[in-house]
LOLO-374874 format. One line per field, with one value per atom (N, C-alpha, C, O): residue number from 1; residue in one letter; atom name; x, z, y. Coordinates in steps of 0.05 Angstrom, whole numbers. Example, Ala and Ser with C-alpha at 12.3 -4.5 7.8 and 13.67 -1.06 7.14 Angstrom:
% LOLO-374874
n: (1/1/1/1/2/2/2/2)
res: (A/A/A/A/S/S/S/S)
atom: (N/CA/C/O/N/CA/C/O)
X: (264/246/264/285/257/273/258/268)
Z: (156/156/156/169/142/143/157/161)
Y: (-114/-90/-66/-66/-45/-21/1/23)
END
This chain:
% LOLO-374874
n: (1/1/1/1/2/2/2/2/3/3/3/3/4/4/4/4/5/5/5/5/6/6/6/6/7/7/7/7/8/8/8/8/9/9/9/9/10/10/10/10/11/11/11/11/12/12/12/12/13/13/13/13/14/14/14/14/15/15/15/15/16/16/16/16/17/17/17/17/18/18/18/18/19/19/19/19/20/20/20/20/21/21/21/21/22/22/22/22/23/23/23/23/24/24/24/24/25/25/25/25/26/26/26/26/27/27/27/27/28/28/28/28/29/29/29/29/30/30/30/30/31/31/31/31/32/32/32/32/33/33/33/33/34/34/34/34/35/35/35/35/36/36/36/36/37/37/37/37/38/38/38/38/39/39/39/39/40/40/40/40/41/41/41/41/42/42/42/42/43/43/43/43/44/44/44/44/45/45/45/45/46/46/46/46/47/47/47/47/48/48/48/48/49/49/49/49/50/50/50/50/51/51/51/51/52/52/52/52/53/53/53/53/54/54/54/54/55/55/55/55/56/56/56/56/57/57/57/57/58/58/58/58/59/59/59/59/60/60/60/60/61/61/61/61/62/62/62/62/63/63/63/63/64/64/64/64/65/65/65/65/66/66/66/66/67/67/67/67/68/68/68/68/69/69/69/69/70/70/70/70/71/71/71/71/72/72/72/72/73/73/73/73/74/74/74/74/75/75/75/75/76/76/76/76/77/77/77/77/78/78/78/78/79/79/79/79/80/80/80/80/81/81/81/81/82/82/82/82/83/83/83/83/84/84/84/84/85/85/85/85/86/86/86/86/87/87/87/87/88/88/88/88/89/89/89/89/90/90/90/90/91/91/91/91/92/92/92/92/93/93/93/93/94/94/94/94/95/95/95/95/96/96/96/96/97/97/97/97/98/98/98/98/99/99/99/99/100/100/100/100/101/101/101/101/102/102/102/102/103/103/103/103/104/104/104/104/105/105/105/105/106/106/106/106/107/107/107/107/108/108/108/108/109/109/109/109/110/110/110/110/111/111/111/111/112/112/112/112/113/113/113/113/114/114/114/114/115/115/115/115/116/116/116/116/117/117/117/117/118/118/118/118/119/119/119/119/120/120/120/120/121/121/121/121/122/122/122/122/123/123/123/123/124/124/124/124/125/125/125/125/126/126/126/126/127/127/127/127/128/128/128/128/129/129/129/129/130/130/130/130/131/131/131/131/132/132/132/132/133/133/133/133/134/134/134/134/135/135/135/135/136/136/136/136/137/137/137/137/138/138/138/138/139/139/139/139/140/140/140/140/141/141/141/141/142/142/142/142/143/143/143/143/144/144/144/144/145/145/145/145/146/146/146/146/147/147/147/147/148/148/148/148/149/149/149/149/150/150/150/150/151/151/151/151/152/152/152/152/153/153/153/153/154/154/154/154/155/155/155/155/156/156/156/156/157/157/157/157/158/158/158/158/159/159/159/159/160/160/160/160/161/161/161/161/162/162/162/162/163/163/163/163/164/164/164/164/165/165/165/165/166/166/166/166/167/167/167/167/168/168/168/168/169/169/169/169/170/170/170/170/171/171/171/171/172/172/172/172/173/173/173/173/174/174/174/174/175/175/175/175/176/176/176/176/177/177/177/177/178/178/178/178/179/179/179/179/180/180/180/180/181/181/181/181/182/182/182/182/183/183/183/183/184/184/184/184/185/185/185/185/186/186/186/186/187/187/187/187/188/188/188/188/189/189/189/189/190/190/190/190/191/191/191/191/192/192/192/192/193/193/193/193/194/194/194/194/195/195/195/195/196/196/196/196/197/197/197/197/198/198/198/198/199/199/199/199/200/200/200/200/201/201/201/201/202/202/202/202/203/203/203/203/204/204/204/204/205/205/205/205/206/206/206/206/207/207/207/207/208/208/208/208/209/209/209/209/210/210/210/210/211/211/211/211/212/212/212/212/213/213/213/213/214/214/214/214/215/215/215/215/216/216/216/216/217/217/217/217/218/218/218/218/219/219/219/219/220/220/220/220/221/221/221/221/222/222/222/222/223/223/223/223/224/224/224/224/225/225/225/225/226/226/226/226/227/227/227/227/228/228/228/228/229/229/229/229/230/230/230/230/231/231/231/231/232/232/232/232/233/233/233/233/234/234/234/234)
res: (X/X/X/X/X/X/X/X/X/X/X/X/X/X/X/X/X/X/X/X/X/X/X/X/X/X/X/X/X/X/X/X/X/X/X/X/X/X/X/X/X/X/X/X/X/X/X/X/X/X/X/X/X/X/X/X/X/X/X/X/X/X/X/X/X/X/X/X/X/X/X/X/X/X/X/X/X/X/X/X/X/X/X/X/X/X/X/X/X/X/X/X/X/X/X/X/X/X/X/X/X/X/X/X/X/X/X/X/X/X/X/X/X/X/X/X/X/X/X/X/X/X/X/X/X/X/X/X/X/X/X/X/X/X/X/X/X/X/X/X/X/X/X/X/X/X/X/X/X/X/X/X/X/X/X/X/X/X/X/X/X/X/X/X/X/X/X/X/X/X/X/X/X/X/X/X/X/X/X/X/X/X/X/X/X/X/X/X/X/X/X/X/X/X/X/X/X/X/X/X/X/X/X/X/X/X/X/X/X/X/X/X/X/X/X/X/X/X/X/X/X/X/X/X/X/X/X/X/X/X/X/X/X/X/X/X/X/X/X/X/X/X/X/X/X/X/X/X/X/X/X/X/X/X/X/X/X/X/X/X/X/X/X/X/X/X/X/X/X/X/X/X/X/X/X/X/X/X/X/X/X/X/X/X/X/X/X/X/X/X/X/X/X/X/X/X/X/X/X/X/X/X/X/X/X/X/X/X/X/X/X/X/X/X/X/X/X/X/X/X/X/X/X/X/X/X/X/X/X/X/X/X/X/X/X/X/X/X/X/X/X/X/X/X/X/X/X/X/X/X/X/X/X/X/X/X/X/X/X/X/X/X/X/X/X/X/X/X/X/X/X/X/X/X/X/X/X/X/X/X/X/X/X/X/X/X/X/X/X/X/X/X/X/X/X/X/X/X/X/X/X/X/X/X/X/X/X/X/X/X/X/X/X/X/X/X/X/X/X/X/X/X/X/X/X/X/X/X/X/X/X/X/X/X/X/X/X/X/X/X/X/X/X/X/X/X/X/X/X/X/X/X/X/X/X/X/X/X/X/X/X/X/X/X/X/X/X/X/X/X/X/X/X/X/X/X/X/X/X/X/X/X/X/X/X/X/X/X/X/X/X/X/X/X/X/X/X/X/X/X/X/X/X/X/X/X/X/X/X/X/X/X/X/X/X/X/X/X/X/X/X/X/X/X/X/X/X/X/X/X/X/X/X/X/X/X/X/X/X/X/X/X/X/X/X/X/X/X/X/X/X/X/X/X/X/X/X/X/X/X/X/X/X/X/X/X/X/X/X/X/X/X/X/X/X/X/X/X/X/X/X/X/X/X/X/X/X/X/X/X/X/X/X/X/X/X/X/X/X/X/X/X/X/X/X/X/X/X/X/X/X/X/X/X/X/X/X/X/X/X/X/X/X/X/X/X/X/X/X/X/X/X/X/X/X/X/X/X/X/X/X/X/X/X/X/X/X/X/X/X/X/X/X/X/X/X/X/X/X/X/X/X/X/X/X/X/X/X/X/X/X/X/X/X/X/X/X/X/X/X/X/X/X/X/X/X/X/X/X/X/X/X/X/X/X/X/X/X/X/X/X/X/X/X/X/X/X/X/X/X/X/X/X/X/X/X/X/X/X/X/X/X/X/X/X/X/X/X/X/X/X/X/X/X/X/X/X/X/X/X/X/X/X/X/X/X/X/X/X/X/X/X/X/X/X/X/X/X/X/X/X/X/X/X/X/X/X/X/X/X/X/X/X/X/X/X/X/X/X/X/X/X/X/X/X/X/X/X/X/X/X/X/X/X/X/X/X/X/X/X/X/X/X/X/X/X/X/X/X/X/X/X/X/X/X/X/X/X/X/X/X/X/X/X/X/X/X/X/X/X/X/X/X/X/X/X/X/X/X/X/X/X/X/X/X/X/X/X/X/X/X/X/X/X/X/X/X/X/X/X/X/X/X/X/X/X/X/X/X/X/X/X/X/X/X/X/X/X/X/X/X/X/X/X/X/X/X/X/X/X/X/X/X/X/X/X/X/X/X/X/X/X/X/X/X/X/X/X/X/X/X/X/X/X/X/X/X/X/X/X/X/X/X/X/X/X/X/X/X/X/X/X/X/X/X/X)
atom: (N/CA/C/O/N/CA/C/O/N/CA/C/O/N/CA/C/O/N/CA/C/O/N/CA/C/O/N/CA/C/O/N/CA/C/O/N/CA/C/O/N/CA/C/O/N/CA/C/O/N/CA/C/O/N/CA/C/O/N/CA/C/O/N/CA/C/O/N/CA/C/O/N/CA/C/O/N/CA/C/O/N/CA/C/O/N/CA/C/O/N/CA/C/O/N/CA/C/O/N/CA/C/O/N/CA/C/O/N/CA/C/O/N/CA/C/O/N/CA/C/O/N/CA/C/O/N/CA/C/O/N/CA/C/O/N/CA/C/O/N/CA/C/O/N/CA/C/O/N/CA/C/O/N/CA/C/O/N/CA/C/O/N/CA/C/O/N/CA/C/O/N/CA/C/O/N/CA/C/O/N/CA/C/O/N/CA/C/O/N/CA/C/O/N/CA/C/O/N/CA/C/O/N/CA/C/O/N/CA/C/O/N/CA/C/O/N/CA/C/O/N/CA/C/O/N/CA/C/O/N/CA/C/O/N/CA/C/O/N/CA/C/O/N/CA/C/O/N/CA/C/O/N/CA/C/O/N/CA/C/O/N/CA/C/O/N/CA/C/O/N/CA/C/O/N/CA/C/O/N/CA/C/O/N/CA/C/O/N/CA/C/O/N/CA/C/O/N/CA/C/O/N/CA/C/O/N/CA/C/O/N/CA/C/O/N/CA/C/O/N/CA/C/O/N/CA/C/O/N/CA/C/O/N/CA/C/O/N/CA/C/O/N/CA/C/O/N/CA/C/O/N/CA/C/O/N/CA/C/O/N/CA/C/O/N/CA/C/O/N/CA/C/O/N/CA/C/O/N/CA/C/O/N/CA/C/O/N/CA/C/O/N/CA/C/O/N/CA/C/O/N/CA/C/O/N/CA/C/O/N/CA/C/O/N/CA/C/O/N/CA/C/O/N/CA/C/O/N/CA/C/O/N/CA/C/O/N/CA/C/O/N/CA/C/O/N/CA/C/O/N/CA/C/O/N/CA/C/O/N/CA/C/O/N/CA/C/O/N/CA/C/O/N/CA/C/O/N/CA/C/O/N/CA/C/O/N/CA/C/O/N/CA/C/O/N/CA/C/O/N/CA/C/O/N/CA/C/O/N/CA/C/O/N/CA/C/O/N/CA/C/O/N/CA/C/O/N/CA/C/O/N/CA/C/O/N/CA/C/O/N/CA/C/O/N/CA/C/O/N/CA/C/O/N/CA/C/O/N/CA/C/O/N/CA/C/O/N/CA/C/O/N/CA/C/O/N/CA/C/O/N/CA/C/O/N/CA/C/O/N/CA/C/O/N/CA/C/O/N/CA/C/O/N/CA/C/O/N/CA/C/O/N/CA/C/O/N/CA/C/O/N/CA/C/O/N/CA/C/O/N/CA/C/O/N/CA/C/O/N/CA/C/O/N/CA/C/O/N/CA/C/O/N/CA/C/O/N/CA/C/O/N/CA/C/O/N/CA/C/O/N/CA/C/O/N/CA/C/O/N/CA/C/O/N/CA/C/O/N/CA/C/O/N/CA/C/O/N/CA/C/O/N/CA/C/O/N/CA/C/O/N/CA/C/O/N/CA/C/O/N/CA/C/O/N/CA/C/O/N/CA/C/O/N/CA/C/O/N/CA/C/O/N/CA/C/O/N/CA/C/O/N/CA/C/O/N/CA/C/O/N/CA/C/O/N/CA/C/O/N/CA/C/O/N/CA/C/O/N/CA/C/O/N/CA/C/O/N/CA/C/O/N/CA/C/O/N/CA/C/O/N/CA/C/O/N/CA/C/O/N/CA/C/O/N/CA/C/O/N/CA/C/O/N/CA/C/O/N/CA/C/O/N/CA/C/O/N/CA/C/O/N/CA/C/O/N/CA/C/O/N/CA/C/O/N/CA/C/O/N/CA/C/O/N/CA/C/O/N/CA/C/O/N/CA/C/O/N/CA/C/O/N/CA/C/O/N/CA/C/O/N/CA/C/O/N/CA/C/O/N/CA/C/O/N/CA/C/O/N/CA/C/O/N/CA/C/O/N/CA/C/O/N/CA/C/O/N/CA/C/O/N/CA/C/O/N/CA/C/O/N/CA/C/O/N/CA/C/O/N/CA/C/O/N/CA/C/O/N/CA/C/O/N/CA/C/O/N/CA/C/O/N/CA/C/O/N/CA/C/O/N/CA/C/O/N/CA/C/O/N/CA/C/O/N/CA/C/O/N/CA/C/O/N/CA/C/O/N/CA/C/O/N/CA/C/O/N/CA/C/O/N/CA/C/O/N/CA/C/O/N/CA/C/O/N/CA/C/O/N/CA/C/O/N/CA/C/O/N/CA/C/O)
X: (-517/-519/-493/-484/-481/-456/-434/-420/-433/-412/-416/-397/-442/-448/-440/-430/-446/-439/-409/-400/-394/-365/-354/-337/-365/-356/-362/-346/-386/-395/-377/-372/-367/-350/-321/-304/-315/-288/-270/-246/-282/-267/-263/-282/-238/-231/-216/-192/-231/-219/-203/-212/-179/-162/-163/-146/-184/-187/-217/-234/-223/-250/-268/-259/-293/-313/-333/-347/-334/-353/-380/-381/-401/-428/-438/-443/-441/-450/-480/-489/-496/-524/-540/-555/-536/-551/-535/-543/-513/-496/-485/-480/-482/-471/-442/-434/-426/-398/-396/-380/-412/-412/-419/-407/-438/-445/-422/-417/-409/-386/-364/-352/-360/-338/-349/-334/-374/-386/-383/-376/-389/-387/-413/-435/-409/-432/-433/-453/-411/-410/-391/-375/-391/-373/-357/-366/-332/-319/-306/-300/-301/-285/-264/-270/-239/-217/-208/-201/-207/-198/-174/-176/-152/-128/-123/-120/-123/-120/-94/-87/-79/-53/-55/-77/-32/-31/-42/-50/-41/-52/-82/-94/-93/-122/-129/-153/-109/-115/-118/-105/-136/-140/-116/-111/-103/-80/-86/-71/-108/-116/-146/-157/-159/-188/-192/-187/-200/-203/-230/-238/-243/-268/-262/-247/-275/-270/-245/-231/-241/-218/-210/-227/-184/-174/-151/-137/-146/-124/-98/-91/-84/-58/-60/-40/-85/-88/-78/-67/-81/-73/-43/-34/-27/2/8/25/-7/-3/-13/-1/-36/-46/-25/-20/-14/6/30/41/39/62/57/74/32/25/23/31/11/8/35/39/53/80/94/108/91/104/93/108/67/54/61/63/63/70/99/105/116/144/147/167/127/130/119/103/129/120/94/87/82/59/68/88/53/62/40/16/49/30/30/11/52/53/39/51/13/-3/-17/-18/-28/-44/-71/-72/-92/-119/-126/-117/-142/-150/-167/-185/-162/-178/-195/-187/-217/-234/-243/-252/-240/-246/-231/-241/-206/-189/-194/-185/-208/-213/-215/-221/-210/-212/-233/-231/-254/-277/-271/-262/-278/-274/-299/-300/-320/-346/-368/-365/-390/-413/-422/-420/-432/-442/-465/-479/-469/-491/-482/-498/-456/-446/-445/-435/-455/-457/-437/-437/-418/-398/-410/-429/-399/-407/-431/-454/-425/-446/-442/-424/-457/-454/-458/-477/-441/-444/-438/-447/-421/-416/-402/-407/-385/-370/-387/-384/-406/-423/-410/-423/-385/-370/-340/-332/-323/-295/-285/-294/-268/-258/-228/-214/-217/-188/-182/-193/-165/-159/-129/-114/-120/-92/-82/-96/-57/-45/-24/-18/-14/4/30/42/39/64/60/79/35/30/21/14/20/10/-21/-33/-33/-62/-72/-62/-94/-107/-132/-148/-136/-160/-177/-168/-200/-218/-242/-255/-247/-269/-264/-283/-239/-232/-222/-206/-231/-222/-202/-195/-193/-175/-186/-198/-181/-190/-173/-150/-185/-171/-177/-199/-156/-159/-155/-134/-175/-173/-170/-189/-147/-142/-144/-126/-166/-171/-156/-159/-140/-123/-119/-124/-111/-105/-78/-69/-64/-38/-40/-21/-64/-68/-80/-86/-83/-96/-74/-62/-71/-50/-55/-37/-80/-85/-78/-69/-81/-74/-43/-34/-29/1/9/28/-4/2/-3/11/-24/-32/-19/-20/-8/5/26/27/43/63/49/59/26/10/0/0/-8/-18/5/2/29/52/59/66/57/63/43/51/18/-2/4/1/12/19/42/41/61/84/77/87/59/51/32/32/15/-5/-1/-17/19/25/3/2/-14/-36/-58/-74/-59/-80/-70/-48/-87/-80/-88/-112/-68/-73/-65/-43/-83/-79/-84/-103/-67/-71/-86/-75/-111/-128/-127/-138/-114/-112/-136/-145/-146/-171/-165/-184/-140/-133/-138/-161/-117/-119/-96/-74/-99/-77/-55/-32/-62/-42/-21/0/-28/-9/5/18/4/15/44/51/61/89/94/110/80/83/73/84/51/39/58/63/69/88/113/123/123/147/142/159/119/113/110/120/95/91/117/120/135/160/176/193/171/186/172/185/147/133/122/117/117/105/111/116/109/112/85/84/64/37/29/33/19/10/-11/-28/-11/-30/-49/-41/-75/-96/-104/-113/-101/-109/-140/-150/-154/-184/-191/-200/-186/-189/-212/-215/-229/-251/-243/-228/-254/-248/-258/-246/-280/-292/-281/-291/-262/-250/-265/-257/-288/-303/-293/-271/-308/-300/-296/-312/-276/-271/-290/-307/-288/-307/-308/-329/-285/-285/-297/-312/-289/-300/-330/-345/-339/-368/-382/-404/-370/-382/-386/-406/-366/-368/-378/-381/-384/-395/-374/-380/-349/-327/-327/-325/-330/-331/-310/-310/-293/-272/-248/-250/-225/-201/-190/-193/-177/-174/-199/-214/-204/-226/-215/-197/-226/-218/-242/-262/-240/-260/-246/-227/-254/-242/-262/-285/-253/-270/-261/-237/-281/-274/-268/-271/-259/-251/-274/-268/-299/-321/-328/-346/-314/-319/-339/-347/-349/-368/-353/-331/-366/-353/-353/-374/-329/-326/-321/-325/-313/-307/-306/-297/-315/-312/-309/-322/-293/-288/-279/-266/-286/-279/-264/-274/-241/-226/-204/-196/-194/-172/-181/-203/-165/-174/-171/-154/-188/-187/-169/-179/-144/-124/-132/-129/-140/-147/-170/-170/-190/-214/-205/-215/-187/-178/-162/-166/-144/-127/-144/-137/-166/-182/-194/-199/-199/-210/-188/-190/-168/-146/-132/-124/-129/-114/-128/-115/-153/-168/-167/-176/-155/-153/-133/-129)
Z: (138/111/95/81/98/85/95/79/122/134/126/119/125/118/89/82/72/43/39/23/54/52/61/48/84/94/74/69/62/43/19/7/11/-12/-6/-23/20/28/29/26/32/33/62/76/70/97/96/93/98/96/121/143/117/139/145/158/136/141/147/140/160/168/143/123/145/125/135/155/123/132/118/95/133/123/116/133/90/81/75/52/96/94/77/60/83/69/46/36/38/17/23/4/48/56/47/36/51/43/12/1/-1/-31/-41/-61/-28/-36/-31/-47/-8/-1/-23/-29/-33/-53/-81/-100/-85/-112/-127/-151/-114/-127/-143/-132/-169/-187/-199/-210/-197/-207/-190/-175/-192/-176/-195/-216/-187/-162/-165/-187/-142/-141/-120/-97/-126/-107/-100/-118/-74/-65/-46/-27/-52/-36/-22/-36/5/20/36/48/34/47/77/87/90/119/126/149/107/112/107/112/97/92/64/58/46/19/1/4/-19/-38/-57/-70/-59/-77/-101/-121/-100/-123/-122/-101/-144/-147/-173/-194/-172/-197/-198/-179/-220/-225/-242/-261/-235/-250/-241/-224/-254/-247/-271/-287/-274/-295/-282/-265/-291/-280/-281/-301/-259/-257/-240/-232/-236/-220/-192/-180/-181/-153/-149/-128/-169/-167/-165/-150/-181/-181/-154/-143/-144/-118/-96/-79/-97/-76/-77/-57/-102/-105/-93/-79/-99/-88/-58/-44/-47/-18/-4/16/-15/-3/-3/16/-24/-25/-4/9/0/20/48/66/53/79/87/110/67/72/76/87/67/69/95/109/101/125/118/95/138/134/116/122/95/75/70/76/60/52/22/11/9/-20/-33/-40/-37/-47/-73/-79/-87/-111/-108/-104/-109/-106/-131/-153/-128/-151/-170/-161/-196/-215/-231/-232/-241/-257/-282/-280/-305/-330/-335/-346/-325/-330/-313/-320/-290/-273/-244/-238/-226/-197/-186/-187/-175/-165/-137/-120/-133/-106/-96/-72/-112/-103/-104/-117/-92/-92/-120/-138/-124/-151/-158/-140/-184/-193/-198/-208/-193/-199/-229/-244/-239/-268/-277/-268/-294/-304/-325/-339/-326/-345/-335/-338/-325/-316/-329/-320/-349/-364/-346/-330/-349/-333/-304/-287/-298/-270/-255/-231/-269/-256/-251/-231/-269/-266/-275/-289/-268/-276/-275/-266/-285/-285/-256/-238/-253/-226/-225/-242/-203/-199/-176/-154/-181/-162/-158/-178/-133/-127/-135/-131/-145/-152/-130/-113/-130/-109/-109/-87/-132/-132/-126/-127/-118/-110/-132/-127/-157/-179/-179/-160/-200/-201/-227/-248/-225/-249/-254/-236/-278/-286/-304/-326/-294/-310/-320/-305/-346/-357/-360/-360/-363/-364/-391/-393/-413/-439/-452/-475/-437/-448/-443/-422/-461/-457/-435/-431/-422/-401/-401/-408/-395/-393/-364/-352/-352/-324/-324/-331/-315/-313/-284/-268/-276/-249/-244/-258/-222/-217/-187/-171/-181/-153/-152/-170/-130/-125/-124/-130/-116/-112/-137/-136/-159/-183/-204/-215/-210/-229/-257/-270/-267/-294/-295/-316/-273/-272/-275/-291/-261/-263/-292/-302/-305/-332/-352/-372/-346/-365/-360/-378/-337/-331/-352/-359/-361/-382/-407/-421/-414/-437/-433/-451/-409/-402/-405/-416/-396/-399/-428/-435/-444/-473/-486/-504/-478/-489/-483/-500/-458/-450/-466/-472/-472/-488/-517/-531/-527/-555/-560/-581/-540/-543/-521/-502/-523/-501/-496/-475/-516/-513/-495/-484/-493/-476/-447/-442/-429/-401/-390/-388/-384/-376/-346/-338/-331/-302/-293/-302/-275/-262/-236/-217/-234/-211/-192/-199/-169/-151/-132/-121/-128/-112/-85/-72/-77/-52/-26/-18/-14/12/17/7/33/39/55/56/68/83/65/74/39/20/3/-17/10/-7/-14/-37/5/0/-20/-38/-15/-33/-61/-81/-63/-88/-104/-128/-91/-104/-113/-135/-96/-102/-126/-144/-127/-149/-175/-195/-174/-199/-210/-234/-193/-202/-219/-235/-216/-231/-257/-273/-261/-285/-302/-326/-291/-307/-296/-272/-313/-304/-305/-301/-310/-311/-283/-263/-280/-253/-241/-256/-215/-201/-185/-168/-189/-172/-150/-156/-125/-103/-99/-89/-106/-104/-79/-81/-56/-31/-14/-12/-3/14/43/50/61/89/101/120/91/103/91/98/72/60/36/24/29/6/-19/-19/-41/-66/-63/-48/-76/-74/-90/-104/-88/-102/-132/-144/-145/-174/-182/-201/-168/-174/-170/-186/-149/-144/-165/-174/-173/-193/-220/-233/-228/-254/-253/-274/-229/-227/-231/-240/-224/-227/-203/-180/-208/-186/-189/-173/-209/-213/-227/-240/-222/-236/-253/-246/-276/-287/-300/-312/-299/-314/-326/-314/-348/-362/-368/-378/-362/-369/-384/-373/-409/-424/-426/-434/-418/-419/-442/-447/-457/-479/-466/-442/-482/-471/-455/-438/-460/-446/-421/-406/-416/-392/-395/-376/-420/-425/-430/-440/-423/-426/-456/-469/-467/-495/-497/-518/-475/-475/-446/-428/-442/-416/-420/-438/-404/-407/-380/-364/-376/-351/-359/-376/-346/-352/-372/-375/-386/-406/-427/-439/-432/-449/-479/-488/-495/-524/-532/-535/-537/-543/-568/-568/-589/-614/-610/-621/-595/-590/-574/-579/-555/-539/-556/-554/-572/-589/-609/-615/-619/-639/-627/-641/-601/-587/-578/-583/-566/-555/-577/-573/-601/-623/-633/-646/-626/-635/-615/-621/-592/-572/-581/-567)
Y: (-769/-782/-777/-795/-754/-749/-767/-779/-769/-787/-816/-830/-825/-853/-858/-879/-838/-841/-843/-860/-827/-828/-855/-867/-865/-891/-913/-931/-913/-933/-933/-954/-910/-907/-913/-913/-918/-924/-900/-902/-876/-851/-843/-837/-841/-833/-807/-806/-785/-758/-751/-756/-740/-733/-703/-692/-690/-661/-656/-672/-633/-626/-622/-612/-629/-624/-604/-610/-581/-560/-563/-570/-559/-561/-533/-517/-528/-502/-504/-502/-508/-515/-495/-502/-469/-449/-436/-414/-448/-439/-410/-394/-404/-378/-375/-354/-396/-394/-393/-377/-408/-408/-380/-371/-367/-339/-320/-302/-323/-305/-307/-286/-331/-334/-335/-342/-328/-326/-352/-352/-374/-400/-405/-406/-409/-413/-441/-449/-455/-483/-498/-487/-525/-542/-560/-567/-567/-558/-531/-522/-518/-494/-497/-506/-490/-491/-463/-448/-457/-430/-435/-449/-421/-424/-397/-376/-396/-372/-372/-392/-350/-350/-342/-339/-340/-335/-308/-303/-289/-262/-260/-240/-282/-282/-274/-270/-271/-263/-287/-308/-285/-306/-307/-286/-329/-332/-349/-349/-364/-381/-385/-391/-381/-386/-401/-389/-426/-441/-455/-469/-451/-465/-490/-488/-512/-537/-552/-543/-574/-591/-608/-616/-612/-630/-645/-635/-670/-686/-671/-659/-672/-658/-632/-622/-623/-598/-602/-583/-626/-630/-625/-616/-631/-627/-597/-588/-581/-552/-541/-523/-551/-542/-547/-530/-571/-579/-560/-552/-554/-537/-509/-498/-498/-472/-472/-454/-493/-496/-497/-484/-513/-515/-488/-482/-473/-446/-428/-413/-429/-412/-421/-404/-447/-457/-449/-446/-446/-439/-409/-400/-393/-364/-353/-365/-329/-315/-299/-297/-288/-271/-248/-234/-243/-223/-202/-207/-179/-158/-154/-144/-162/-159/-182/-202/-179/-200/-191/-168/-211/-205/-219/-244/-204/-216/-231/-224/-252/-268/-252/-237/-253/-239/-260/-283/-251/-268/-253/-230/-266/-254/-228/-209/-228/-204/-180/-158/-184/-161/-170/-193/-151/-156/-138/-114/-150/-134/-124/-138/-98/-87/-73/-65/-71/-59/-80/-101/-75/-94/-100/-83/-124/-132/-113/-103/-110/-92/-64/-48/-58/-31/-28/-45/-6/-1/19/42/11/28/47/40/71/92/108/99/131/149/176/192/182/207/231/232/251/275/271/287/251/245/267/272/282/303/328/342/333/356/382/398/385/409/402/380/421/416/411/425/391/384/385/375/397/398/378/381/359/338/335/335/333/330/302/283/301/276/269/286/245/236/253/256/262/278/307/323/315/342/360/384/350/367/366/355/376/378/367/373/351/341/357/360/366/381/364/357/356/339/355/369/353/367/397/413/405/433/442/460/429/436/417/421/397/377/349/344/331/304/291/299/271/257/227/219/212/183/175/180/161/153/122/108/113/84/76/82/64/55/29/10/29/5/1/19/-23/-31/-44/-58/-39/-52/-82/-97/-92/-120/-134/-158/-120/-130/-137/-119/-162/-170/-160/-151/-161/-150/-120/-110/-106/-77/-74/-58/-91/-90/-95/-83/-114/-121/-98/-96/-82/-62/-34/-17/-30/-4/4/28/-15/-7/3/20/-9/0/28/44/34/61/81/103/74/91/96/118/75/77/96/112/95/113/142/159/147/174/185/209/169/178/182/200/165/167/190/203/197/218/239/239/255/275/295/307/300/319/308/323/282/269/269/260/277/276/249/242/232/205/202/210/191/188/159/146/150/124/130/141/121/127/103/81/106/84/82/102/57/54/40/31/39/24/39/42/50/62/81/76/102/120/106/115/83/68/55/48/53/41/61/54/87/108/104/107/97/94/71/73/48/25/31/22/46/53/70/66/91/109/94/99/76/61/42/40/29/11/27/19/49/65/75/76/83/95/75/83/49/29/21/7/29/20/42/38/66/87/115/118/135/163/177/201/162/174/183/168/208/218/200/189/197/180/196/213/192/205/185/163/193/175/177/198/157/157/140/118/152/138/149/173/131/140/136/118/152/151/125/114/115/91/65/43/67/43/33/14/46/37/50/62/48/61/91/104/103/131/148/137/174/192/189/190/185/182/155/154/134/107/108/96/121/123/139/132/161/179/165/169/149/136/108/95/98/71/49/27/55/36/17/26/-9/-28/-50/-69/-49/-69/-56/-36/-69/-60/-82/-106/-76/-49/-39/-55/-14/-1/25/38/33/57/74/64/100/120/142/154/147/169/192/188/216/240/257/261/268/286/314/317/333/359/373/390/366/378/363/370/341/325/303/290/299/277/251/251/229/203/195/193/191/183/153/141/140/112/102/116/77/64/34/23/22/-7/-19/-5/-44/-58/-83/-99/-89/-113/-106/-83/-126/-122/-103/-106/-82/-60/-65/-81/-52/-52/-29/-6/-34/-13/3/27/-11/2/22/44/13/31/55/77/52/74/94/118/83/100/116/139/104/118/143/163/143/167/186/210/175/192/207/230/195/208/233/249/237/260/283/305/279/300/321/341)
END
């Protein structure tokens, strides 16, 4: 019926048409409305995710496709973000878990120093990913906060993988001096800190008061004024 409808309409498609009978593909890509355009590069990473269509979009799609066809297989990619955040955990993850640490915790940072959480000083945990563009955009803001409020212990918590350690360290050295906590799990899933606080997307921020209780939590583009109102009291 689909083929007959296309022929009747005089549409001769020059590319394969996939039948998503049970909407399995739609569910994989979290398609909630139509049309949706997804552009995937040679490495298998999503480089464009767009809901809806307006005249002129095809020119932009073509430009992006041509750039990717000309490029080699790459690792330096940026995953598509939606509503200012990049999801890395299963849907239904609930941010903000009071008393998640249970007690003061000492955690090693990438530079070999130690982060003390819940040990009498307030702490700001900025969860980020190397592949998350909103995270890259907000890291300079995190660095500015650290310089403005030196009494606040501010940490960039990376949720990627130990395999990316060199690239993570190299990237951070160019944008911030904030210590980085590697929150990496052996099975490739969310790390212990992300799991403890219910963090399932980047960027996310969790602010702990000196007693280790959650004073603020946010997912996506951050409310700088709200964060400063809390940090300034540390």
